[in-house]
C-alpha positions in Angstrom: 47.6 113.7 -22.1 49.1 113.0 -25.5 47.5 111.8 -28.7 49.9 109.2 -28.9 49.5 107.9 -25.1 46.0 108.1 -25.7 45.9 106.1 -28.7 48.1 103.5 -27.0 45.5 103.2 -24.1 42.7 102.6 -25.9 44.3 100.0 -28.0 45.3 98.4 -25.1 49.1 98.1 -25.7 49.7 98.6 -21.8 48.3 95.3 -20.9 49.9 91.9 -20.3 50.4 90.1 -23.2 49.5 86.4 -22.9 52.4 84.1 -23.2 53.2 82.5 -27.0 52.9 78.5 -27.2 56.1 77.1 -28.2 54.6 73.6 -28.9 53.3 72.5 -32.3 50.5 73.7 -34.4 47.4 72.5 -32.8 49.0 71.2 -29.5 46.2 71.7 -26.5 47.5 74.2 -23.5 47.5 73.0 -20.4 46.0 76.0 -18.9 42.9 75.7 -21.5 40.7 72.5 -21.9 40.1 71.0 -25.3 36.5 70.3 -26.6 38.1 67.2 -28.7 39.6 65.7 -25.4 37.6 63.2 -23.8 37.6 63.8 -20.2 35.9 62.3 -17.0 33.0 63.8 -15.6 35.0 65.4 -12.8 36.5 67.7 -15.5 33.0 69.2 -15.8 32.7 70.0 -12.2 30.3 67.2 -11.6 30.2 65.0 -8.6 30.9 61.2 -9.4 27.9 59.2 -10.0 27.0 56.3 -7.8 26.5 52.6 -8.9 22.9 51.7 -9.5 21.2 49.3 -7.5 20.8 46.0 -8.3 17.5 44.1 -7.7 17.7 40.5 -6.4 14.6 38.4 -6.5 13.7 37.0 -3.0 11.2 34.0 -3.7 8.5 33.8 -0.9 8.4 30.1 -1.2 11.5 27.8 -1.6 11.8 26.4 -5.1 10.5 23.0 -5.1 11.7 20.1 -7.5 8.9 17.9 -9.2 10.0 14.3 -8.4 11.0 12.1 -11.4 8.6 9.7 -12.5 9.9 5.9 -11.6 9.5 3.3 -14.4 8.8 -0.6 -12.9 9.5 -3.2 -15.8 11.1 -5.9 -13.7 9.2 -8.7 -12.5 8.9 -9.0 -8.8 7.2 -7.4 -5.4 7.4 -3.9 -5.3 6.4 -1.7 -2.2 5.7 1.8 -3.4 4.9 3.7 -0.5 4.9 3.5 3.5 2.1 5.9 5.2 -0.5 6.0 7.7 -2.6 4.0 5.6 -0.2 1.2 5.4 1.8 -0.3 3.0 1.2 0.0 -0.9 2.4 -2.8 -3.2 2.7 -3.7 -7.0 3.3 -7.0 -7.8 4.8 -7.4 -11.6 4.6 -10.8 -13.6 5.2 -10.4 -17.5 5.1 -13.2 -19.2 2.6 -14.7 -17.0 0.8 -16.4 -19.9 3.0 -17.9 -22.7 2.8 -15.7 -26.1 1.1 -18.0 -28.0 -1.4 -18.9 -25.4 -2.0 -15.4 -24.9 -2.5 -14.8 -28.7 -5.4 -17.4 -29.0 -7.0 -16.3 -25.9 -6.8 -12.5 -26.8 -8.6 -13.3 -30.3 -11.4 -15.5 -28.5 -12.4 -13.1 -25.9 -12.0 -10.2 -28.5 -14.9 -12.1 -30.7 -17.2 -13.7 -28.1 -17.5 -11.3 -25.0 -20.5 -9.1 -25.3 -18.8 -5.5 -25.5 -20.6 -2.4 -25.0 -20.3 1.0 -24.2 -20.8 2.4 -20.7 -22.7 5.6 -20.0 -21.1 7.9 -16.8 -22.4 10.8 -15.6 -20.0 13.9 -14.2 -21.8 16.9 -12.9 -25.1 15.6 -14.0 -24.0 15.4 -17.5 -24.0 12.3 -19.3 -20.6 11.1 -21.1 -19.7 7.7 -23.0 -16.6 6.0 -21.7 -13.9 6.2 -24.2 -13.4 2.2 -24.2 -15.6 -0.9 -24.2 -16.2 -2.8 -21.2 -18.3 -6.1 -20.0 -19.1 -7.2 -16.1 -19.2 -10.8 -14.6 -20.3 -11.5 -11.0 -23.1 -12.4 -9.0 -23.6 -8.7 -7.9 -24.2 -5.6 -10.0 -21.2 -2.8 -10.0 -21.7 0.8 -9.6 -19.1 3.5 -10.6 -19.2 6.9 -11.9 -22.9 7.0 -11.0 -24.0 4.4 -13.1 -24.7 0.7 -12.5 -23.6 -2.7 -14.6 -26.0 -5.5 -14.3 -24.6 -8.9 -12.5 -23.7 -11.3 -15.2 -23.5 -14.7 -13.5 -22.8 -16.3 -17.0 -18.8 -16.5 -16.9 -17.2 -17.2 -20.2 -15.6 -20.5 -20.0 -12.2 -19.0 -20.7 -12.8 -16.4 -17.9 -13.4 -19.0 -15.7 -10.0 -20.8 -16.6 -8.1 -17.3 -16.5 -9.7 -16.4 -12.7 -8.1 -20.2 -11.6 -5.1 -19.3 -12.9 -4.9 -16.0 -11.6 -5.9 -17.3 -8.1 -3.2 -19.9 -8.0 -0.7 -17.2 -8.5 -1.8 -14.5 -6.0 -3.6 -16.3 -3.3 -6.5 -14.9 -3.3 -9.9 -15.4 -4.4 -12.1 -13.4 -6.7 -15.7 -13.3 -7.6 -16.1 -10.5 -10.1 -14.4 -9.2 -12.9 -14.6 -6.2 -14.9 -13.3 -6.4 -18.6 -12.0 -3.4 -20.7 -11.4 -3.5 -24.3 -9.5 -0.6 -25.5 -9.9 -0.1 -29.1 -6.9 1.7 -30.0 -4.8 4.6 -28.5 -7.6 6.9 -28.3 -9.4 4.7 -25.9 -8.5 5.5 -22.3 -9.3 5.5 -18.5 -8.9 8.7 -16.8 -7.1 9.1 -13.1 -9.3 7.4 -10.5 -9.0 4.8 -7.5 -10.9 1.3 -7.2 -11.9 2.6 -3.8 -15.8 1.9 -3.9 -17.6 0.7 -0.5 -18.5 -2.5 -2.4 -15.2 -3.5 -3.1 -14.4 -3.7 0.9 -11.3 -2.3 2.9 -8.0 -2.2 0.8 -9.3 -4.4 -1.9 -6.6 -6.5 -4.0 -7.0 -5.9 -7.7 -5.5 -8.5 -10.1 -4.9 -7.0 -13.8 -4.4 -9.4 -16.8 -3.4 -7.6 -19.8 -3.6 -9.4 -23.6 -2.8 -7.3 -26.8 -0.9 -4.5 -27.7 1.0 -2.6 -24.6 -0.1 0.4 -23.0 1.1 2.5 -20.1 0.0 1.9 -16.6 0.3 5.2 -14.7 0.1 5.7 -11.1 0.6 9.1 -8.8 0.6 9.5 -5.2 -2.4 11.1 -3.4 -1.3 14.8 -1.9 -1.2 15.2 1.5 -3.8 17.3 2.9 -1.6 20.7 3.0 -1.4 20.5 -0.8 -5.4 21.1 -1.2 -5.4 18.7 -4.0 -2.3 19.6 -6.2 -0.7 16.9 -7.7 2.3 18.7 -9.0 4.7 17.4 -6.4 3.7 13.9 -6.1 5.4 10.7 -7.1 4.5 9.2 -10.0 5.2 5.5 -11.6 4.7 4.3 -14.8 4.4 0.5 -15.6 4.5 -0.8 -19.5 1.7 -3.6 -19.2 2.8 -6.0 -22.3 0.9 -8.9 -23.8 0.4 -11.8 -21.3 1.3 -9.5 -18.2 -0.2 -9.6 -14.7 -0.1 -7.0 -12.3 -1.2 -7.3 -8.8 -2.2 -4.0 -6.3 -2.6 -4.6 -3.0 -2.6 -3.1 0.4 -3.1 0.9 0.7 -2.7 1.3 -3.2 -6.1 2.0 -3.7 -6.1 4.3 -0.4 -2.9 6.7 -1.4 -2.6 6.5 -5.3 -4.8 7.2 -8.2 -4.2 5.2 -11.4 -4.7 5.6 -15.3 -4.4 4.4 -18.9 -3.8 7.9 -21.0 -4.5 7.9 -24.3 -1.8 7.6 -27.0 -2.2 9.3 -30.3 0.3 7.4 -32.2 -0.5 4.0 -33.7 -2.0 1.6 -31.0 -3.6 -1.9 -31.5 -6.2 -3.4 -29.5 -5.9 -4.3 -26.0 -8.1 -6.5 -23.4 -7.7 -5.4 -19.7 -9.3 -8.1 -17.6 -9.4 -6.8 -13.7 -10.3 -9.6 -11.0 -11.8 -8.3 -8.0 -14.2 -9.0 -5.1 -17.7 -7.4 -4.7 -19.4 -7.3 -1.0 -23.1 -6.5 -0.4 -22.2 -5.2 2.8 -21.3 -1.1 2.5 -17.8 -1.9 4.5 -17.0 -5.2 3.1 -17.0 -7.2 6.4 -17.0 -10.5 4.6 -13.6 -12.6 5.5 -11.4 -12.8 2.4 -7.7 -14.2 1.9 -5.0 -11.7 1.6 -2.4 -11.7 -1.0 0.9 -13.4 -0.3 3.7 -11.7 -1.9 6.7 -13.7 -2.7 9.8 -13.0 -5.1 9.2 -16.6 -6.7 7.3 -16.2 -10.2 4.6 -18.7 -11.1 
């Protein structure tokens, strides 16, 4: 082999040369991918990606709405529930006492009633009620594990008011619990007036004097709720100066009520709650049931 052929073979002059590009400078060949071109995953020999799985929350229990709170402000009779215990009824009488009359009655009772702070007991511990009270009746009254002694000497103004309330309600009363809320910090918590000494399905007549406070009610939860009040019906009743509220029927069986604290400015308020106290535990003495009518006295 000649030296010339040997040199050509070593230099690869016999190999097929690649075709020259006719495009402009910097153009990318169709046969060779460019690193600057953004290509899909399949250009890199990868399988298409699967869409990610989405997680959907499946609640174990159906979503429940909290019932809106109802407001009762109109005068008249209101049946607030029907249940196995019976019908629960309220009668609201705003302006039961004219403003001028209510003014001097409030001042007189505030100054002349024997107000004192009662000590109650909860789980063996004593605490002072966040309000002042006094009690009138032939029999003592026990609640919250402490007893108020009988006070048979009724203030003359209280006798006058009892007669007016009895005429409006059609029910007679032998006892009276007086509450003085000195300001918005005084209150009474959730409870029912369901002591055995009050008898079966008692009628309570509540007369308010002084600053307006909100009287709230909430329905007793059914047994399956295990004492949870989250989804029960609720009612609020603003009680102003000279307003009379009557609770009758199954209200004390099926509802609780309270006067909550109000931390903005509130003046003093007197609440007179007329009721009947019986010496028999079951309250088997005969009584006149409340007559509900739409006519305001």
